[in-house]
Z-matrix of the N, CA and C atoms (Angstrom, degrees):
N
C 1 1.440
C 2 1.532 1 107.65
N 3 1.342 2 116.87 1 142.43
C 4 1.493 3 120.55 2 -179.89
C 5 1.529 4 107.67 3 -86.33
N 6 1.277 5 114.41 4 122.19
C 7 1.457 6 118.01 5 174.53
C 8 1.528 7 108.99 6 -97.03
N 9 1.292 8 117.29 7 169.33
C 10 1.431 9 122.18 8 -178.97
C 11 1.510 10 112.17 9 -62.71
N 12 1.324 11 118.23 10 -35.65
C 13 1.454 12 121.87 11 -179.87
C 14 1.537 13 109.56 12 -68.25
N 15 1.321 14 118.70 13 -36.22
C 16 1.459 15 119.75 14 178.89
C 17 1.515 16 111.06 15 -70.25
N 18 1.336 17 117.37 16 -36.60
C 19 1.452 18 121.18 17 177.93
C 20 1.511 19 110.72 18 -65.92
N 21 1.335 20 116.71 19 -42.37
C 22 1.495 21 121.55 20 179.24
C 23 1.515 22 108.92 21 -65.39
N 24 1.318 23 118.69 22 -42.53
C 25 1.466 24 121.66 23 177.69
C 26 1.506 25 111.28 24 -59.94
N 27 1.327 26 114.68 25 -46.70
C 28 1.487 27 119.96 26 179.38
C 29 1.560 28 109.39 27 -59.64
N 30 1.322 29 116.73 28 -43.61
C 31 1.444 30 118.75 29 -177.62
C 32 1.521 31 109.42 30 -65.89
N 33 1.355 32 118.49 31 -39.00
C 34 1.463 33 120.79 32 176.93
C 35 1.488 34 113.37 33 -61.68
N 36 1.367 35 114.88 34 -42.04
C 37 1.441 36 119.44 35 179.61
C 38 1.528 37 111.28 36 -65.33
N 39 1.297 38 116.91 37 -42.65
C 40 1.491 39 120.24 38 178.80
C 41 1.501 40 109.83 39 -66.06
N 42 1.308 41 118.12 40 -39.37
C 43 1.450 42 120.82 41 178.08
C 44 1.533 43 112.12 42 -65.86
N 45 1.330 44 116.74 43 -41.25
C 46 1.486 45 120.14 44 177.99
C 47 1.527 46 110.23 45 -62.03
N 48 1.362 47 115.98 46 -43.36
C 49 1.429 48 119.19 47 -179.31
C 50 1.530 49 110.25 48 -63.85
N 51 1.347 50 115.84 49 -45.01
C 52 1.463 51 120.60 50 -178.20
C 53 1.535 52 111.91 51 -61.25
N 54 1.337 53 117.34 52 -48.64
C 55 1.464 54 120.91 53 179.33
C 56 1.537 55 111.11 54 -68.17
N 57 1.290 56 118.64 55 -35.24
C 58 1.459 57 121.25 56 175.43
C 59 1.505 58 112.12 57 -62.88
N 60 1.341 59 116.78 58 -41.60
C 61 1.423 60 120.92 59 178.77
C 62 1.544 61 111.55 60 -65.53
N 63 1.328 62 116.35 61 -41.00
C 64 1.463 63 120.78 62 177.14
C 65 1.532 64 110.61 63 -61.80
N 66 1.334 65 116.18 64 -42.55
C 67 1.426 66 120.49 65 -179.30
C 68 1.522 67 112.11 66 -64.02
N 69 1.338 68 116.63 67 -45.49
C 70 1.478 69 120.15 68 177.89
C 71 1.488 70 111.19 69 -59.20
N 72 1.353 71 117.93 70 -42.81
C 73 1.477 72 119.10 71 179.33
C 74 1.504 73 111.90 72 -66.40
N 75 1.322 74 118.46 73 -36.02
C 76 1.439 75 121.17 74 178.41
C 77 1.557 76 110.91 75 -65.21
N 78 1.327 77 117.00 76 -43.90
C 79 1.461 78 120.84 77 177.16
C 80 1.491 79 111.00 78 -62.28
N 81 1.310 80 119.13 79 -39.93
C 82 1.460 81 119.89 80 178.23
C 83 1.551 82 111.17 81 -67.46
N 84 1.297 83 116.42 82 -39.25
C 85 1.490 84 118.11 83 177.35
C 86 1.528 85 111.10 84 -61.89
N 87 1.321 86 116.51 85 -42.28
C 88 1.464 87 118.57 86 178.17
C 89 1.487 88 111.92 87 -61.75
N 90 1.381 89 116.73 88 -42.23
C 91 1.448 90 121.91 89 176.48
C 92 1.516 91 111.60 90 -59.53
N 93 1.326 92 116.81 91 -44.85
C 94 1.464 93 120.41 92 178.81
C 95 1.534 94 111.89 93 -63.07
N 96 1.290 95 117.00 94 -40.26
C 97 1.455 96 122.52 95 179.49
C 98 1.517 97 109.80 96 -65.57
N 99 1.309 98 118.64 97 -42.58
C 100 1.480 99 122.02 98 178.22
C 101 1.540 100 110.15 99 -65.39
N 102 1.358 101 116.46 100 -41.82
C 103 1.455 102 119.37 101 178.21
C 104 1.510 103 112.43 102 -61.70
N 105 1.361 104 116.29 103 -41.44
C 106 1.473 105 120.19 104 179.05
C 107 1.529 106 109.53 105 -66.89
N 108 1.337 107 117.84 106 -39.14
C 109 1.459 108 119.15 107 177.21
C 110 1.494 109 112.53 108 -64.77
N 111 1.313 110 117.80 109 -39.27
C 112 1.466 111 119.14 110 177.00
C 113 1.523 112 113.03 111 -65.01
N 114 1.349 113 113.85 112 -38.54
C 115 1.476 114 114.78 113 178.21
C 116 1.522 115 111.45 114 -65.98
N 117 1.319 116 118.66 115 -37.82
C 118 1.443 117 122.47 116 178.84
C 119 1.549 118 111.00 117 -71.27
N 120 1.328 119 116.49 118 -28.79
C 121 1.412 120 122.65 119 -174.98
C 122 1.510 121 112.85 120 -89.38
N 123 1.321 122 117.12 121 2.52
C 124 1.436 123 120.60 122 -178.61
C 125 1.514 124 114.61 123 74.51
N 126 1.339 125 118.02 124 24.09
C 127 1.431 126 120.55 125 176.14
C 128 1.524 127 114.11 126 89.53
N 129 1.335 128 118.04 127 -7.14
C 130 1.441 129 121.54 128 178.56
C 131 1.487 130 111.03 129 -93.67
N 132 1.320 131 119.02 130 135.14
C 133 1.412 132 123.51 131 -177.68
C 134 1.533 133 108.21 132 -119.26
N 135 1.315 134 116.19 133 119.32
C 136 1.488 135 121.47 134 -178.58
C 137 1.501 136 111.94 135 -58.73
N 138 1.332 137 116.98 136 -33.49
C 139 1.480 138 121.18 137 -179.55
C 140 1.494 139 111.29 138 -72.55
N 141 1.332 140 117.28 139 -22.60
C 142 1.444 141 120.51 140 -179.39
C 143 1.531 142 112.59 141 -95.81
N 144 1.309 143 116.90 142 12.20
C 145 1.476 144 118.41 143 176.81
C 146 1.527 145 113.65 144 105.36
N 147 1.318 146 120.65 145 -3.87
C 148 1.433 147 121.71 146 -179.72
C 149 1.524 148 108.91 147 -80.21
N 150 1.309 149 117.88 148 168.58
C 151 1.466 150 119.33 149 179.30
C 152 1.539 151 110.84 150 -72.77
N 153 1.291 152 118.49 151 158.47
C 154 1.462 153 120.24 152 176.25
C 155 1.527 154 110.26 153 -61.87
N 156 1.284 155 116.12 154 161.42
C 157 1.452 156 122.76 155 -170.31
C 158 1.547 157 111.47 156 -58.10
N 159 1.301 158 119.98 157 -48.41
C 160 1.432 159 124.39 158 -173.64
C 161 1.525 160 114.06 159 -102.60
N 162 1.307 161 117.49 160 26.61
C 163 1.476 162 120.15 161 -176.04
C 164 1.507 163 113.11 162 -77.69
N 165 1.321 164 119.29 163 -22.61
C 166 1.437 165 122.25 164 -176.03
C 167 1.529 166 113.77 165 77.67
N 168 1.318 167 117.10 166 -2.85
C 169 1.489 168 120.46 167 177.29
C 170 1.522 169 110.16 168 -82.84
N 171 1.289 170 113.76 169 149.71
C 172 1.431 171 120.87 170 179.18
C 173 1.550 172 108.64 171 -103.65
N 174 1.308 173 114.97 172 123.54
C 175 1.462 174 120.62 173 179.07
C 176 1.495 175 109.30 174 -99.44
N 177 1.318 176 119.56 175 109.25
C 178 1.466 177 117.23 176 -178.19
C 179 1.510 178 111.15 177 -67.43
N 180 1.317 179 114.99 178 140.64
C 181 1.467 180 121.10 179 -179.84
C 182 1.485 181 108.21 180 -96.08
N 183 1.278 182 118.87 181 178.16
C 184 1.454 183 123.52 182 174.20
C 185 1.503 184 111.67 183 -58.66
N 186 1.289 185 117.21 184 132.49
C 187 1.426 186 118.64 185 -179.71
C 188 1.539 187 110.83 186 -83.59
N 189 1.296 188 117.29 187 144.06
C 190 1.431 189 122.92 188 -179.62
C 191 1.528 190 107.28 189 -76.32
N 192 1.287 191 115.77 190 145.02
C 193 1.468 192 122.65 191 178.30
C 194 1.516 193 108.60 192 -117.83
N 195 1.339 194 117.29 193 132.49
C 196 1.435 195 119.96 194 179.64
C 197 1.517 196 110.27 195 -70.02
N 198 1.315 197 116.13 196 140.31
C 199 1.444 198 119.63 197 178.91
C 200 1.533 199 109.00 198 -89.79
N 201 1.314 200 114.77 199 148.33
C 202 1.474 201 120.20 200 179.98
C 203 1.522 202 107.86 201 -121.44
N 204 1.289 203 116.05 202 146.35
C 205 1.447 204 119.65 203 179.26
C 206 1.565 205 109.14 204 -84.67
N 207 1.310 206 116.19 205 125.90
C 208 1.466 207 119.92 206 178.26
C 209 1.548 208 108.35 207 -66.85
N 210 1.312 209 118.95 208 127.52
C 211 1.422 210 120.54 209 -179.71
C 212 1.501 211 113.23 210 -68.64
N 213 1.302 212 118.60 211 -21.76
C 214 1.469 213 120.79 212 -178.11
C 215 1.511 214 112.63 213 -86.05
N 216 1.351 215 118.31 214 -49.63
C 217 1.477 216 118.15 215 -174.27
C 218 1.519 217 112.85 216 -109.60
N 219 1.348 218 119.33 217 -12.11
C 220 1.445 219 121.62 218 176.29
C 221 1.512 220 114.25 219 86.94
N 222 1.328 221 118.41 220 -0.82
C 223 1.461 222 120.47 221 -178.46
C 224 1.521 223 107.48 222 -80.80
N 225 1.375 224 115.88 223 147.15
C 226 1.448 225 119.77 224 176.27
C 227 1.495 226 109.51 225 -88.52
N 228 1.332 227 116.62 226 129.28
C 229 1.466 228 122.19 227 -175.04
C 230 1.527 229 107.32 228 -135.37
N 231 1.385 230 113.68 229 156.10
C 232 1.448 231 119.91 230 173.22
C 233 1.518 232 105.54 231 -85.12
N 234 1.348 233 117.80 232 123.05
C 235 1.480 234 120.70 233 -171.19
C 236 1.544 235 113.04 234 -59.53
N 237 1.351 236 118.47 235 -38.15
C 238 1.464 237 120.58 236 -177.01
C 239 1.532 238 113.85 237 -70.11
N 240 1.338 239 115.83 238 -27.40
C 241 1.455 240 118.45 239 -176.47
C 242 1.518 241 113.32 240 -120.83
N 243 1.298 242 116.97 241 19.38
C 244 1.437 243 120.49 242 -177.66
C 245 1.547 244 111.03 243 -78.76
N 246 1.306 245 114.60 244 148.74
C 247 1.490 246 122.37 245 178.67
C 248 1.494 247 106.58 246 -122.49
N 249 1.291 248 115.93 247 163.38
C 250 1.468 249 122.69 248 -175.35
C 251 1.518 250 109.72 249 -65.18
N 252 1.324 251 116.09 250 140.79
C 253 1.481 252 120.18 251 175.46
C 254 1.545 253 110.73 252 -83.12
N 255 1.296 254 117.56 253 -4.83
C 256 1.443 255 121.24 254 176.83
C 257 1.542 256 112.36 255 99.96
N 258 1.274 257 118.07 256 -6.26
C 259 1.474 258 120.00 257 -179.67
C 260 1.537 259 108.10 258 -87.86
N 261 1.295 260 117.20 259 148.89
C 262 1.435 261 120.49 260 -172.27
C 263 1.528 262 113.23 261 -62.65
N 264 1.316 263 121.42 262 -34.57
C 265 1.451 264 123.03 263 -175.98
C 266 1.536 265 111.90 264 -95.74
N 267 1.278 266 118.60 265 17.12
C 268 1.474 267 120.10 266 -178.57
C 269 1.512 268 110.00 267 -67.55
N 270 1.354 269 117.91 268 126.97
C 271 1.472 270 119.56 269 -179.15
C 272 1.504 271 112.81 270 -71.94
N 273 1.325 272 118.79 271 -12.00
C 274 1.430 273 121.71 272 -177.20
C 275 1.537 274 113.14 273 -101.88
N 276 1.313 275 114.99 274 22.32
C 277 1.452 276 121.00 275 -179.07
C 278 1.538 277 112.28 276 -70.15
N 279 1.308 278 115.06 277 102.34
C 280 1.485 279 119.43 278 -179.74
C 281 1.521 280 110.13 279 -115.42
């Protein structure tokens, strides 16, 4: 038999699921809107420190660094941030 406490508990569970579902959909919509804004903005986000969209300023991005092949182990590494591969003749032994 259904008692009042069971009916209230069922209503609370249904309400929690309903509001949880609405919250998840809202978070996903915000994420989609931010992704679309980033695509239109060229990947720069004013909230993350980039220039505003129509400022005309150029924000330099990280520069690419050429990889070099380690003569000892053959792995390709970025020379400025390379660490030793552990071999005794490694030129990147720091």
